MDAnalysis code that builds the backbone (N, CA, C; Angstrom):
import MDAnalysis as mda
import numpy as np

u = mda.Universe.empty(219, n_residues=73, atom_resindex=np.repeat(np.arange(73), 3), trajectory=True)
u.add_TopologyAttr("name", ["N", "CA", "C"] * 73)
u.add_TopologyAttr("resid", np.arange(1, 74))
u.add_TopologyAttr("resname", ["MET", "TRP", "ALA", "LEU", "LEU", "GLU", "ARG", "PRO", "ALA", "ALA", "ARG", "LYS", "LEU", "VAL", "GLU", "ALA", "ALA", "ALA", "ARG", "GLY", "GLU", "LEU", "ALA", "ARG", "VAL", "VAL", "GLY", "PHE", "ALA", "GLY", "ARG", "THR", "ASP", "ALA", "PRO", "GLN", "VAL", "LEU", "ALA", "ASP", "ARG", "LEU", "ALA", "ARG", "ARG", "LEU", "GLU", "ASP", "LEU", "LYS", "ARG", "LEU", "ALA", "GLY", "SER", "ILE", "LYS", "ASP", "PRO", "VAL", "GLY", "TRP", "LEU", "ILE", "GLY", "LEU", "PRO", "SER", "TRP", "PRO", "HIS", "SER", "ARG"])
u.atoms.positions = np.array([
    [64.956, 43.473, -42.613],
    [64.822, 44.083, -41.313],
    [66.200, 44.488, -40.789],
    [67.182, 43.617, -40.984],
    [68.538, 43.889, -40.484],
    [69.080, 45.183, -41.090],
    [68.765, 45.455, -42.335],
    [69.252, 46.659, -43.014],
    [68.725, 47.938, -42.355],
    [67.583, 47.856, -41.687],
    [67.027, 49.021, -41.009],
    [67.795, 49.367, -39.739],
    [68.605, 48.444, -39.263],
    [69.396, 48.668, -38.049],
    [70.737, 49.249, -38.465],
    [70.769, 50.550, -38.614],
    [71.948, 51.212, -39.159],
    [73.089, 51.354, -38.154],
    [72.760, 51.542, -36.900],
    [73.804, 51.777, -35.887],
    [74.325, 50.456, -35.325],
    [75.638, 50.339, -35.152],
    [76.211, 49.117, -34.575],
    [75.631, 48.781, -33.198],
    [75.362, 49.792, -32.386],
    [74.795, 49.537, -31.054],
    [73.411, 48.908, -31.167],
    [72.625, 49.351, -32.138],
    [71.291, 48.783, -32.340],
    [71.403, 47.323, -32.764],
    [72.329, 47.046, -33.657],
    [72.529, 45.669, -34.107],
    [72.963, 44.769, -32.955],
    [73.858, 45.276, -32.099],
    [74.314, 44.476, -30.954],
    [73.163, 44.184, -30.003],
    [72.321, 45.163, -29.765],
    [71.182, 44.999, -28.879],
    [70.218, 43.942, -29.417],
    [69.895, 44.042, -30.685],
    [68.985, 43.083, -31.306],
    [69.630, 41.696, -31.357],
    [70.894, 41.636, -31.669],
    [71.599, 40.356, -31.718],
    [71.587, 39.672, -30.350],
    [71.819, 40.417, -29.291],
    [71.800, 39.855, -27.938],
    [70.399, 39.341, -27.588],
    [69.375, 40.094, -27.946],
    [68.001, 39.662, -27.676],
    [67.666, 38.399, -28.466],
    [68.115, 38.344, -29.707],
    [67.860, 37.170, -30.546],
    [68.562, 35.937, -29.984],
    [69.774, 36.100, -29.517],
    [70.498, 34.967, -28.920],
    [69.783, 34.465, -27.668],
    [69.307, 35.388, -26.859],
    [68.572, 35.006, -25.662],
    [67.293, 34.261, -25.988],
    [66.563, 34.761, -26.967],
    [65.320, 34.105, -27.364],
    [65.609, 32.747, -28.000],
    [66.673, 32.668, -28.775],
    [67.046, 31.396, -29.378],
    [67.343, 30.358, -28.296],
    [68.029, 30.759, -27.257],
    [68.320, 29.847, -26.147],
    [67.025, 29.364, -25.501],
    [66.044, 30.242, -25.382],
    [64.758, 29.858, -24.807],
    [64.032, 28.871, -25.718],
    [64.064, 29.134, -27.027],
    [63.386, 28.265, -27.994],
    [64.050, 26.886, -28.039],
    [65.362, 26.834, -27.859],
    [66.060, 25.546, -27.812],
    [65.437, 24.659, -26.738],
    [64.992, 25.267, -25.651],
    [64.403, 24.512, -24.554],
    [63.169, 23.717, -24.939],
    [62.386, 24.196, -25.900],
    [61.187, 23.440, -26.279],
    [61.237, 22.892, -27.699],
    [62.136, 23.412, -28.541],
    [62.188, 22.934, -29.922],
    [63.430, 22.088, -30.214],
    [64.427, 22.158, -29.343],
    [65.669, 21.424, -29.579],
    [66.663, 22.279, -30.343],
    [67.928, 21.959, -30.164],
    [69.008, 22.741, -30.766],
    [68.943, 22.772, -32.295],
    [68.562, 21.668, -32.899],
    [68.531, 21.589, -34.362],
    [67.418, 22.425, -34.967],
    [66.232, 22.367, -34.367],
    [65.064, 23.035, -34.944],
    [64.867, 24.474, -34.484],
    [65.490, 24.865, -33.391],
    [65.246, 26.183, -32.810],
    [65.467, 27.354, -33.770],
    [66.566, 27.381, -34.538],
    [66.742, 28.536, -35.440],
    [65.592, 28.687, -36.442],
    [65.111, 27.571, -36.986],
    [64.018, 27.648, -37.947],
    [62.711, 28.031, -37.274],
    [62.469, 27.517, -36.079],
    [61.260, 27.871, -35.325],
    [61.236, 29.377, -35.072],
    [62.362, 29.917, -34.635],
    [62.444, 31.355, -34.361],
    [62.301, 32.173, -35.643],
    [62.946, 31.734, -36.723],
    [62.839, 32.444, -38.006],
    [61.406, 32.421, -38.529],
    [60.750, 31.273, -38.401],
    [59.359, 31.174, -38.859],
    [58.451, 32.088, -38.050],
    [58.667, 32.144, -36.742],
    [57.856, 33.015, -35.890],
    [58.058, 34.481, -36.267],
    [59.293, 34.869, -36.498],
    [59.582, 36.243, -36.906],
    [58.900, 36.558, -38.238],
    [58.989, 35.641, -39.190],
    [58.368, 35.865, -40.505],
    [56.852, 36.007, -40.382],
    [56.216, 35.145, -39.574],
    [54.759, 35.240, -39.382],
    [54.373, 36.585, -38.783],
    [55.110, 37.000, -37.776],
    [54.768, 38.257, -37.101],
    [55.021, 39.461, -37.990],
    [56.043, 39.389, -38.806],
    [56.311, 40.468, -39.744],
    [55.187, 40.559, -40.777],
    [54.736, 39.424, -41.274],
    [53.612, 39.411, -42.218],
    [52.338, 39.941, -41.557],
    [52.090, 39.539, -40.316],
    [50.921, 40.059, -39.586],
    [50.996, 41.570, -39.461],
    [52.166, 42.068, -39.121],
    [52.334, 43.510, -38.964],
    [52.088, 44.231, -40.283],
    [52.658, 43.720, -41.359],
    [52.465, 44.360, -42.668],
    [50.990, 44.388, -43.047],
    [50.298, 43.301, -42.772],
    [48.887, 43.209, -43.120],
    [48.027, 44.129, -42.256],
    [48.355, 44.233, -40.970],
    [47.513, 44.978, -40.039],
    [47.910, 46.438, -39.845],
    [49.214, 46.708, -39.873],
    [49.652, 48.060, -39.508],
    [50.481, 48.754, -40.590],
    [50.943, 48.033, -41.550],
    [51.741, 48.673, -42.590],
    [53.224, 48.476, -42.404],
    [53.878, 49.473, -41.838],
    [55.332, 49.409, -41.735],
    [55.797, 49.498, -40.290],
    [57.062, 49.224, -40.109],
    [57.672, 49.284, -38.783],
    [58.378, 50.627, -38.653],
    [57.987, 51.390, -37.667],
    [58.605, 52.700, -37.455],
    [59.806, 52.620, -36.522],
    [59.825, 51.614, -35.660],
    [60.911, 51.433, -34.699],
    [61.379, 49.974, -34.761],
    [62.269, 49.639, -35.705],
    [62.662, 48.239, -35.869],
    [63.328, 47.643, -34.632],
    [64.112, 48.424, -33.904],
    [64.762, 47.893, -32.703],
    [63.696, 47.555, -31.659],
    [62.794, 48.472, -31.411],
    [61.732, 48.224, -30.442],
    [60.867, 47.042, -30.840],
    [60.547, 46.939, -32.113],
    [59.716, 45.831, -32.594],
    [60.448, 44.505, -32.415],
    [61.697, 44.452, -32.809],
    [62.460, 43.212, -32.697],
    [62.722, 42.822, -31.243],
    [63.038, 43.782, -30.414],
    [63.295, 43.493, -29.006],
    [62.001, 43.057, -28.321],
    [60.879, 43.606, -28.748],
    [59.598, 43.257, -28.151],
    [59.053, 41.913, -28.566],
    [59.579, 41.316, -29.608],
    [59.050, 40.043, -30.094],
    [58.999, 38.939, -29.048],
    [60.041, 38.734, -28.270],
    [59.972, 37.619, -27.321],
    [58.837, 37.726, -26.319],
    [58.374, 38.929, -26.048],
    [57.312, 39.071, -25.051],
    [55.920, 38.862, -25.660],
    [55.841, 38.713, -26.971],
    [54.553, 38.469, -27.597],
    [54.081, 37.073, -27.244],
    [52.779, 36.833, -27.308],
    [52.276, 35.466, -27.072],
    [52.936, 34.501, -28.060],
    [53.183, 33.299, -27.624],
    [53.891, 32.327, -28.448],
    [52.954, 31.390, -29.187],
    [51.721, 31.787, -29.365],
    [50.780, 30.955, -30.101],
    [51.013, 31.112, -31.591],
    [50.437, 30.234, -32.328],
    [50.462, 30.168, -33.797],
    [51.518, 29.270, -34.241],
])
């Protein structure tokens, strides 16, 4: 997914969103487990997308939109 973010500005935007979401996840998963919890959630959602919709046409929009998705599963 990171390779699809060709522009430095896009990478900075996604990186900032990921840091913010990681800070939120630390609140319920703890500092040690938060990175894995967030990575697992991203992997599940990416697999769901591939199964249901195929490919990602707007990787920045998809990645930035992840935190607003329901946090179930």
